[in-house]
PLY file of the C-alpha trace (Angstrom):
ply
format ascii 1.0
element vertex 519
property float x
property float y
property float z
element edge 518
property int vertex1
property int vertex2
end_header
-53.80 -27.59 -7.14
-52.67 -26.88 -3.49
-51.91 -30.76 -3.23
-50.09 -30.48 -6.56
-48.29 -27.32 -5.61
-47.16 -28.60 -2.28
-45.79 -31.86 -4.02
-43.92 -29.60 -6.43
-42.53 -27.38 -3.98
-41.86 -30.13 -1.73
-39.91 -32.43 -4.25
-37.82 -29.72 -5.07
-36.86 -28.73 -1.55
-36.34 -32.30 -0.62
-33.93 -32.76 -3.55
-32.09 -29.50 -3.37
-31.79 -30.35 0.79
-28.30 -32.42 2.10
-30.46 -34.77 4.26
-33.05 -35.22 1.51
-30.64 -36.49 -0.86
-28.60 -38.93 1.38
-31.29 -41.50 0.49
-31.64 -40.81 -2.74
-27.74 -41.16 -3.27
-27.71 -44.27 -0.90
-30.46 -46.04 -3.12
-28.57 -45.21 -6.16
-24.85 -46.37 -4.95
-25.65 -49.61 -3.77
-26.59 -51.03 -7.41
-23.92 -49.17 -8.93
-21.64 -50.78 -6.19
-23.10 -54.34 -7.19
-22.76 -53.96 -10.79
-19.17 -52.56 -10.57
-17.63 -55.36 -8.02
-18.93 -57.79 -10.88
-17.14 -56.32 -13.52
-14.24 -55.13 -11.90
-12.23 -57.76 -12.23
-12.43 -58.41 -15.87
-11.24 -54.92 -16.60
-7.35 -53.37 -16.72
-6.71 -50.97 -14.06
-7.31 -47.95 -16.50
-10.71 -48.61 -17.10
-11.82 -49.14 -13.96
-9.78 -46.07 -12.76
-12.45 -44.21 -15.12
-15.29 -45.97 -13.76
-14.84 -44.57 -10.06
-13.89 -40.95 -11.19
-16.99 -41.33 -13.46
-19.13 -42.36 -10.72
-17.56 -40.23 -8.33
-18.68 -37.19 -10.68
-21.85 -38.14 -10.88
-22.54 -38.65 -7.26
-20.80 -34.87 -7.09
-23.27 -33.62 -9.90
-26.12 -35.50 -8.30
-25.87 -33.31 -5.25
-23.72 -30.74 -5.03
-24.06 -28.99 -8.85
-21.81 -26.09 -8.07
-19.21 -28.19 -7.38
-19.15 -30.12 -10.76
-19.76 -26.61 -12.21
-16.15 -25.58 -10.64
-14.42 -29.08 -11.78
-16.09 -28.19 -15.28
-14.48 -24.96 -15.64
-10.78 -26.22 -14.63
-11.09 -28.86 -16.88
-11.54 -26.77 -19.68
-7.80 -25.91 -20.62
-6.74 -28.18 -17.75
-7.59 -31.74 -18.90
-5.77 -33.97 -21.86
-7.30 -35.00 -24.92
-7.66 -38.70 -26.73
-7.90 -39.35 -29.67
-9.72 -42.16 -31.10
-10.65 -43.11 -34.64
-7.68 -43.22 -37.01
-5.63 -40.01 -35.16
-4.10 -39.04 -31.74
-5.34 -37.38 -29.49
-3.63 -33.48 -28.78
-2.07 -33.03 -32.61
-5.06 -30.66 -33.68
-6.91 -31.00 -36.89
-8.95 -34.16 -35.64
-11.58 -33.39 -38.24
-8.94 -33.49 -40.71
-8.01 -36.82 -39.78
-11.70 -38.04 -39.39
-10.81 -38.93 -35.82
-12.83 -38.39 -32.37
-11.45 -36.56 -29.92
-12.52 -37.30 -26.55
-11.30 -35.10 -23.19
-12.12 -35.62 -19.87
-14.59 -32.55 -19.84
-16.35 -34.47 -22.62
-16.99 -37.53 -20.41
-18.23 -34.96 -17.49
-20.55 -33.41 -19.55
-22.48 -36.55 -20.33
-21.97 -37.49 -16.48
-23.80 -34.44 -15.32
-26.19 -34.67 -18.33
-26.94 -37.94 -16.34
-26.78 -37.05 -12.73
-29.33 -34.33 -14.10
-31.67 -36.19 -15.86
-31.73 -38.54 -12.05
-32.58 -35.10 -10.64
-35.59 -34.41 -13.10
-36.64 -38.17 -12.16
-37.26 -37.06 -8.68
-38.29 -33.11 -8.76
-40.36 -33.44 -11.74
-40.99 -29.46 -12.04
-37.53 -29.09 -13.29
-37.05 -28.48 -16.50
-34.32 -30.45 -19.26
-33.51 -26.59 -20.57
-33.89 -23.06 -19.00
-35.92 -20.95 -20.75
-34.03 -18.49 -22.73
-34.37 -15.94 -26.12
-32.02 -18.25 -27.21
-33.67 -21.63 -27.56
-35.43 -21.77 -30.68
-32.31 -20.39 -32.68
-30.47 -23.04 -31.04
-32.58 -25.67 -32.10
-32.65 -25.00 -35.73
-29.18 -24.41 -36.07
-28.76 -28.22 -34.40
-31.50 -29.49 -36.50
-29.65 -27.75 -39.58
-26.90 -29.92 -38.79
-28.54 -33.17 -37.80
-30.53 -33.15 -41.30
-27.22 -32.51 -43.39
-25.04 -35.06 -41.83
-28.02 -37.59 -41.90
-28.53 -36.71 -46.04
-24.36 -36.93 -45.75
-24.21 -40.43 -44.51
-27.23 -41.33 -46.93
-25.25 -40.14 -49.46
-22.06 -41.39 -48.35
-20.42 -38.31 -47.82
-20.01 -39.14 -43.89
-18.72 -41.91 -42.37
-21.43 -42.10 -39.63
-19.67 -43.01 -36.63
-17.56 -40.32 -37.77
-21.17 -37.53 -37.91
-22.46 -38.64 -35.25
-19.68 -37.50 -32.82
-19.27 -34.74 -34.23
-22.31 -33.55 -33.89
-22.53 -34.79 -30.38
-19.93 -32.69 -29.52
-21.61 -29.59 -30.98
-24.44 -30.71 -28.56
-21.99 -30.44 -25.88
-21.52 -26.82 -25.69
-25.58 -26.14 -25.15
-25.19 -29.01 -21.85
-22.85 -26.50 -21.08
-24.93 -23.67 -21.52
-28.69 -25.03 -19.68
-26.27 -26.26 -17.01
-25.19 -23.38 -16.28
-28.81 -21.48 -16.91
-30.46 -23.96 -14.74
-28.33 -23.62 -11.78
-27.48 -20.28 -11.24
-30.01 -18.36 -9.07
-27.43 -16.43 -6.53
-24.70 -13.31 -7.38
-22.66 -15.35 -5.07
-22.40 -18.21 -7.17
-21.83 -15.31 -10.33
-18.74 -13.90 -8.38
-17.30 -17.09 -7.50
-17.93 -18.36 -11.21
-15.83 -15.69 -12.69
-12.90 -16.04 -10.08
-12.45 -19.87 -10.93
-12.61 -18.63 -14.46
-10.11 -16.04 -13.96
-7.36 -18.61 -11.94
-7.91 -21.03 -14.40
-6.92 -18.17 -17.44
-4.44 -17.49 -14.89
-2.94 -21.53 -14.98
-3.31 -21.34 -18.58
-1.14 -18.27 -19.15
1.77 -19.48 -16.66
2.00 -22.88 -18.74
1.95 -20.39 -21.75
4.68 -18.69 -20.54
6.99 -21.31 -19.88
6.32 -22.84 -23.14
8.24 -19.34 -24.98
11.55 -19.88 -23.84
11.65 -23.52 -25.82
11.15 -20.66 -29.31
8.04 -22.75 -30.73
4.20 -21.13 -30.69
2.61 -21.39 -27.76
-0.42 -23.93 -27.16
-2.64 -25.20 -24.92
-2.12 -27.49 -21.80
-2.37 -31.51 -22.72
-2.70 -31.03 -26.89
0.41 -33.06 -27.18
3.82 -31.95 -29.35
1.57 -30.95 -32.24
-1.32 -28.82 -30.53
-3.10 -26.14 -32.03
-2.15 -22.70 -31.25
-5.03 -21.33 -32.98
-7.48 -22.87 -29.84
-4.81 -21.16 -27.11
-4.96 -17.53 -28.92
-9.00 -17.62 -29.71
-9.59 -18.82 -25.32
-7.17 -16.45 -24.33
-9.08 -13.58 -26.61
-12.13 -14.75 -24.65
-10.64 -13.97 -21.53
-9.33 -10.96 -22.54
-12.41 -9.86 -23.48
-13.47 -10.16 -19.94
-10.98 -8.97 -18.27
-10.71 -5.61 -19.97
-14.92 -5.50 -19.79
-13.99 -6.03 -15.66
-11.47 -3.48 -15.55
-13.52 -0.97 -17.28
-16.78 -1.17 -15.11
-15.57 -2.17 -11.86
-14.24 0.62 -9.37
-12.86 -1.38 -6.50
-8.91 -0.36 -6.83
-7.44 -2.84 -5.34
-9.06 -5.04 -7.91
-9.00 -2.77 -10.84
-4.91 -3.40 -10.31
-5.39 -6.97 -10.47
-6.84 -7.35 -13.59
-4.58 -4.59 -15.07
-1.77 -6.41 -14.16
-3.31 -9.91 -15.39
-3.77 -8.13 -18.70
-0.37 -8.00 -19.37
0.07 -11.74 -18.29
-2.50 -12.80 -21.09
-1.54 -10.37 -23.94
2.03 -12.36 -23.31
0.98 -15.69 -24.15
-1.47 -14.68 -26.95
1.15 -12.50 -29.05
3.38 -15.86 -28.39
0.95 -17.99 -30.09
2.02 -16.71 -33.24
-1.77 -17.02 -34.49
-2.85 -14.55 -36.65
-6.56 -15.03 -36.66
-6.05 -14.11 -32.53
-3.97 -11.27 -33.55
-7.19 -9.69 -35.96
-9.44 -10.39 -33.08
-7.22 -7.78 -30.82
-8.24 -5.01 -32.59
-12.73 -5.83 -33.07
-12.21 -6.21 -28.94
-10.73 -2.95 -28.81
-13.14 -1.62 -30.31
-16.04 -2.61 -28.49
-14.13 -1.86 -25.64
-13.93 1.87 -26.94
-17.59 1.84 -28.52
-19.54 0.73 -25.09
-17.52 2.39 -22.56
-17.75 5.69 -21.27
-13.89 6.42 -21.19
-13.87 6.54 -24.72
-10.91 9.42 -25.01
-8.78 7.70 -22.45
-8.72 4.38 -24.47
-8.61 5.89 -27.75
-5.12 8.00 -26.91
-4.03 4.86 -25.16
-4.23 2.58 -28.41
-2.65 5.54 -30.40
0.38 5.24 -28.16
0.06 1.19 -28.18
-0.11 0.99 -32.41
2.74 4.01 -32.11
5.25 1.60 -29.98
4.22 -1.81 -31.23
7.17 -2.02 -33.89
9.54 -1.29 -30.43
7.66 -2.84 -27.84
6.54 -6.45 -30.16
8.74 -9.54 -29.72
10.91 -10.30 -33.17
9.59 -13.19 -33.50
5.91 -12.04 -33.71
7.26 -9.20 -36.22
8.49 -12.13 -38.26
5.39 -13.68 -38.05
2.89 -10.84 -38.85
5.42 -9.59 -41.93
6.09 -13.51 -43.27
2.44 -13.32 -44.55
3.34 -10.56 -46.97
7.47 -11.81 -47.79
7.49 -15.27 -47.94
10.34 -15.93 -50.78
8.89 -17.56 -53.95
8.46 -21.11 -53.98
8.55 -23.90 -56.03
5.84 -25.60 -57.27
3.22 -23.97 -54.95
1.38 -21.11 -55.66
1.12 -17.79 -54.34
-1.69 -15.95 -54.54
-1.17 -12.23 -55.26
-3.20 -8.47 -52.89
-2.27 -6.25 -55.70
1.20 -6.00 -55.99
2.45 -7.60 -52.71
2.49 -11.72 -52.99
0.91 -13.43 -50.08
2.68 -16.52 -48.43
1.75 -19.87 -49.23
-0.34 -21.03 -46.35
-3.02 -17.73 -46.60
-3.04 -18.63 -50.01
-3.75 -22.21 -49.30
-6.80 -21.01 -47.28
-8.09 -18.74 -49.96
-8.30 -21.12 -52.35
-9.33 -23.74 -49.80
-12.62 -20.84 -50.22
-12.75 -20.70 -53.80
-13.21 -24.63 -54.11
-16.52 -24.40 -51.78
-18.03 -21.96 -52.88
-17.43 -24.13 -56.37
-18.92 -27.12 -54.50
-21.28 -25.83 -52.77
-23.32 -25.16 -56.01
-23.79 -28.36 -56.65
-25.57 -29.29 -53.15
-26.70 -25.64 -51.82
-28.95 -26.58 -49.52
-28.20 -29.54 -47.51
-24.94 -29.41 -48.25
-22.23 -32.74 -47.64
-22.35 -32.82 -43.96
-20.42 -32.20 -41.02
-17.42 -33.76 -41.55
-18.39 -35.05 -44.68
-15.99 -32.57 -47.16
-12.24 -32.13 -46.75
-10.89 -30.11 -44.05
-12.12 -26.61 -43.85
-10.08 -24.01 -41.20
-12.34 -21.32 -41.85
-15.92 -21.40 -39.55
-18.53 -19.86 -41.72
-16.98 -21.60 -44.96
-17.17 -24.58 -42.87
-21.14 -24.04 -41.94
-22.15 -23.26 -45.78
-20.41 -26.62 -47.27
-21.09 -28.42 -44.26
-24.68 -27.52 -43.87
-25.80 -25.53 -46.98
-27.74 -22.64 -46.94
-30.09 -23.58 -44.54
-27.10 -24.23 -41.77
-25.17 -20.97 -42.63
-28.60 -19.02 -42.61
-29.91 -20.19 -38.81
-25.75 -20.11 -37.98
-25.71 -16.76 -38.84
-29.12 -15.80 -36.98
-28.26 -17.34 -33.98
-24.87 -15.44 -33.72
-27.10 -12.24 -34.28
-29.39 -13.71 -31.57
-26.26 -13.48 -29.67
-24.85 -10.42 -29.47
-28.50 -8.69 -29.52
-29.29 -10.16 -26.23
-26.10 -9.76 -24.87
-26.47 -6.03 -25.75
-29.73 -5.72 -23.86
-28.21 -7.76 -20.75
-26.05 -5.07 -20.99
-28.67 -2.26 -21.41
-30.48 -3.51 -18.47
-28.66 -4.27 -15.67
-26.81 -1.45 -13.46
-24.29 -3.40 -11.47
-20.84 -2.55 -12.61
-19.51 -6.04 -12.06
-22.43 -7.37 -14.64
-22.52 -4.55 -17.06
-18.33 -5.58 -16.70
-19.61 -9.74 -17.76
-22.02 -8.54 -20.29
-19.46 -5.79 -21.98
-16.60 -8.16 -22.16
-18.79 -10.81 -23.36
-19.82 -7.92 -26.06
-16.25 -7.62 -26.90
-14.98 -11.38 -26.46
-18.00 -12.59 -29.13
-17.13 -10.19 -31.48
-13.25 -10.89 -31.76
-14.22 -14.64 -32.15
-15.98 -13.70 -34.86
-13.08 -12.11 -36.32
-11.03 -15.10 -35.54
-13.50 -17.07 -37.08
-12.27 -15.90 -40.28
-9.12 -18.09 -39.98
-10.20 -20.70 -37.68
-13.13 -23.07 -36.71
-13.76 -21.34 -33.87
-17.40 -21.77 -33.10
-16.48 -25.33 -32.54
-13.22 -25.48 -30.88
-14.36 -27.37 -27.64
-12.13 -25.44 -25.95
-12.97 -22.21 -27.06
-16.72 -23.26 -27.19
-16.92 -24.41 -23.71
-15.86 -21.22 -21.71
-18.27 -19.04 -24.24
-20.96 -20.69 -23.84
-20.63 -20.67 -19.85
-20.16 -16.88 -19.89
-23.29 -16.52 -22.18
-25.14 -18.65 -19.99
-23.92 -16.21 -16.97
-24.76 -13.25 -19.10
-28.59 -14.13 -19.74
-29.49 -14.69 -15.79
-28.02 -11.72 -14.80
-31.33 -9.68 -15.64
-33.14 -12.42 -13.36
-30.05 -11.77 -10.71
-30.94 -8.30 -10.17
-34.92 -8.50 -10.61
-34.69 -11.36 -7.92
-32.21 -9.18 -5.32
-34.72 -5.43 -6.10
-38.05 -7.74 -5.15
-35.92 -9.08 -2.04
-34.57 -5.51 -1.28
-38.70 -4.85 -1.74
-39.56 -7.20 0.96
-36.90 -5.95 3.01
-37.71 -2.65 3.17
-41.35 -3.43 3.57
-40.78 -5.73 6.46
-38.46 -3.18 8.13
-41.10 -0.28 7.89
-43.53 -2.70 9.73
-41.33 -2.65 12.82
-40.82 1.21 12.47
-44.70 1.98 12.61
-46.12 -1.21 14.95
-50.15 -1.73 15.26
-50.91 0.29 17.80
-54.08 0.29 20.25
-57.23 2.83 18.32
-59.25 5.58 20.46
-62.21 7.02 19.42
-61.65 10.73 17.67
-61.70 13.08 20.71
-65.04 14.90 21.00
-67.13 17.27 18.72
-64.19 15.79 15.79
-66.12 13.89 12.95
-64.76 10.64 11.97
-63.74 10.35 8.39
-65.92 7.94 5.88
-65.02 4.67 6.01
-63.40 4.80 9.46
-63.54 1.95 11.65
-61.78 0.64 14.95
-58.73 -1.11 14.24
-57.76 1.40 11.18
-54.01 2.21 11.18
-54.01 5.05 8.95
-56.34 7.32 11.42
-54.13 6.28 14.49
-51.43 7.27 12.75
-52.86 10.81 11.52
-54.32 11.46 15.04
-50.40 10.88 16.81
-49.43 13.30 14.27
-51.82 16.03 15.41
-50.99 15.18 19.47
0 1
1 2
2 3
3 4
4 5
5 6
6 7
7 8
8 9
9 10
10 11
11 12
12 13
13 14
14 15
15 16
16 17
17 18
18 19
19 20
20 21
21 22
22 23
23 24
24 25
25 26
26 27
27 28
28 29
29 30
30 31
31 32
32 33
33 34
34 35
35 36
36 37
37 38
38 39
39 40
40 41
41 42
42 43
43 44
44 45
45 46
46 47
47 48
48 49
49 50
50 51
51 52
52 53
53 54
54 55
55 56
56 57
57 58
58 59
59 60
60 61
61 62
62 63
63 64
64 65
65 66
66 67
67 68
68 69
69 70
70 71
71 72
72 73
73 74
74 75
75 76
76 77
77 78
78 79
79 80
80 81
81 82
82 83
83 84
84 85
85 86
86 87
87 88
88 89
89 90
90 91
91 92
92 93
93 94
94 95
95 96
96 97
97 98
98 99
99 100
100 101
101 102
102 103
103 104
104 105
105 106
106 107
107 108
108 109
109 110
110 111
111 112
112 113
113 114
114 115
115 116
116 117
117 118
118 119
119 120
120 121
121 122
122 123
123 124
124 125
125 126
126 127
127 128
128 129
129 130
130 131
131 132
132 133
133 134
134 135
135 136
136 137
137 138
138 139
139 140
140 141
141 142
142 143
143 144
144 145
145 146
146 147
147 148
148 149
149 150
150 151
151 152
152 153
153 154
154 155
155 156
156 157
157 158
158 159
159 160
160 161
161 162
162 163
163 164
164 165
165 166
166 167
167 168
168 169
169 170
170 171
171 172
172 173
173 174
174 175
175 176
176 177
177 178
178 179
179 180
180 181
181 182
182 183
183 184
184 185
185 186
186 187
187 188
188 189
189 190
190 191
191 192
192 193
193 194
194 195
195 196
196 197
197 198
198 199
199 200
200 201
201 202
202 203
203 204
204 205
205 206
206 207
207 208
208 209
209 210
210 211
211 212
212 213
213 214
214 215
215 216
216 217
217 218
218 219
219 220
220 221
221 222
222 223
223 224
224 225
225 226
226 227
227 228
228 229
229 230
230 231
231 232
232 233
233 234
234 235
235 236
236 237
237 238
238 239
239 240
240 241
241 242
242 243
243 244
244 245
245 246
246 247
247 248
248 249
249 250
250 251
251 252
252 253
253 254
254 255
255 256
256 257
257 258
258 259
259 260
260 261
261 262
262 263
263 264
264 265
265 266
266 267
267 268
268 269
269 270
270 271
271 272
272 273
273 274
274 275
275 276
276 277
277 278
278 279
279 280
280 281
281 282
282 283
283 284
284 285
285 286
286 287
287 288
288 289
289 290
290 291
291 292
292 293
293 294
294 295
295 296
296 297
297 298
298 299
299 300
300 301
301 302
302 303
303 304
304 305
305 306
306 307
307 308
308 309
309 310
310 311
311 312
312 313
313 314
314 315
315 316
316 317
317 318
318 319
319 320
320 321
321 322
322 323
323 324
324 325
325 326
326 327
327 328
328 329
329 330
330 331
331 332
332 333
333 334
334 335
335 336
336 337
337 338
338 339
339 340
340 341
341 342
342 343
343 344
344 345
345 346
346 347
347 348
348 349
349 350
350 351
351 352
352 353
353 354
354 355
355 356
356 357
357 358
358 359
359 360
360 361
361 362
362 363
363 364
364 365
365 366
366 367
367 368
368 369
369 370
370 371
371 372
372 373
373 374
374 375
375 376
376 377
377 378
378 379
379 380
380 381
381 382
382 383
383 384
384 385
385 386
386 387
387 388
388 389
389 390
390 391
391 392
392 393
393 394
394 395
395 396
396 397
397 398
398 399
399 400
400 401
401 402
402 403
403 404
404 405
405 406
406 407
407 408
408 409
409 410
410 411
411 412
412 413
413 414
414 415
415 416
416 417
417 418
418 419
419 420
420 421
421 422
422 423
423 424
424 425
425 426
426 427
427 428
428 429
429 430
430 431
431 432
432 433
433 434
434 435
435 436
436 437
437 438
438 439
439 440
440 441
441 442
442 443
443 444
444 445
445 446
446 447
447 448
448 449
449 450
450 451
451 452
452 453
453 454
454 455
455 456
456 457
457 458
458 459
459 460
460 461
461 462
462 463
463 464
464 465
465 466
466 467
467 468
468 469
469 470
470 471
471 472
472 473
473 474
474 475
475 476
476 477
477 478
478 479
479 480
480 481
481 482
482 483
483 484
484 485
485 486
486 487
487 488
488 489
489 490
490 491
491 492
492 493
493 494
494 495
495 496
496 497
497 498
498 499
499 500
500 501
501 502
502 503
503 504
504 505
505 506
506 507
507 508
508 509
509 510
510 511
511 512
512 513
513 514
514 515
515 516
516 517
517 518
């Protein structure tokens, strides 16, 4: 057993040591270089450049996973999208066109997964997924998606290529989650990742602010002329919630000032997205801030003041966009649903009609649904899951959501560090906000929202482990310091006339220290 344990420890230490990795990387690069030299003259410049970037990232991910994760964070919102198979990237609604969207971070995740498998081959004690309370619920939901899609292919509803790649993208989110779970083991790593996440958001907000003068709705970078404002809105809603959670719990004045002003930098492009689903999520985020904060009175008063000032401070185009839901003029040949005496706009009406049709069609295949991409485009997450995966999928999906909230709340109650509590609080608020956002968007399958969401989920679930390890290390350090304060001394026999206590033997440190006190 000792030999096996030593072998495992040696393999892990050898792999994690830069000097130990050098010969492994060299052995991997040599055959790759030979293959590249054989095929490079036969491909165009774009493919060659892509292969070169892929090889570079593979080496980086193999040797320094942390750097690969930083690159991944930056690429989540700052990488271009390419559509293949019937549509063009950057035009949104990829599933509506039955096309496949491939982005730089998709490729990075594939390369990262391959490099991680390579690390597992060298250090066999590294598991493919970390142990978390969410594992089985994630597994059940993914199995439901796979099962429904396979049945949909057999029944002719799902095109195999489109179905395969869309389900593969669902798996992609959890690759992010487990990459974080398997890698984070230090407090400094969490701080660095949060800094890069906030910095990325700042860059995205600057890009969004630059779009406002043009007069259109703000979208995420690299989404083309017809981007998806809902995507930008969902992302900003999540990071705004994180920003607020940190602000409510951190105590360092200059950091709180930065977070305060960063809130306004985020809220401006968020309003400019024109995404009513995003706006609907904001009160839910604010409510979560109030519920789990010790500054409830301050937040309630601040919220009431802002609510009273909204008609004055909100830009006209935002007010018009909101009121359009209830004030659109009657359109010929287009049905408008009514809420009491108020006629809703055609967009909201179409969404409601789509939901009604889904309920009717779902009854034809109640258990397994039509498969992922097997039904017409649905822009409402819960109805989409219902029609795609049936009762099996919607039940596993809702259970997964409940468990995510339960575990994040458990972490919030467990951790003691203000920084950790701020992350957990912000994540909970963002999660609830995204659930509201999902009433009018496919929030939980939007790559640019789910990648940062699952990255943060991985960080949150690791916080109790980090605190426990830090407490154990601190206890060991205190024991070490105590040993230095009370060093071993030479033992002397009891003075004449004093009876030695039972169990006394030469070298008893307790007796020595007690006798020192008597002196």
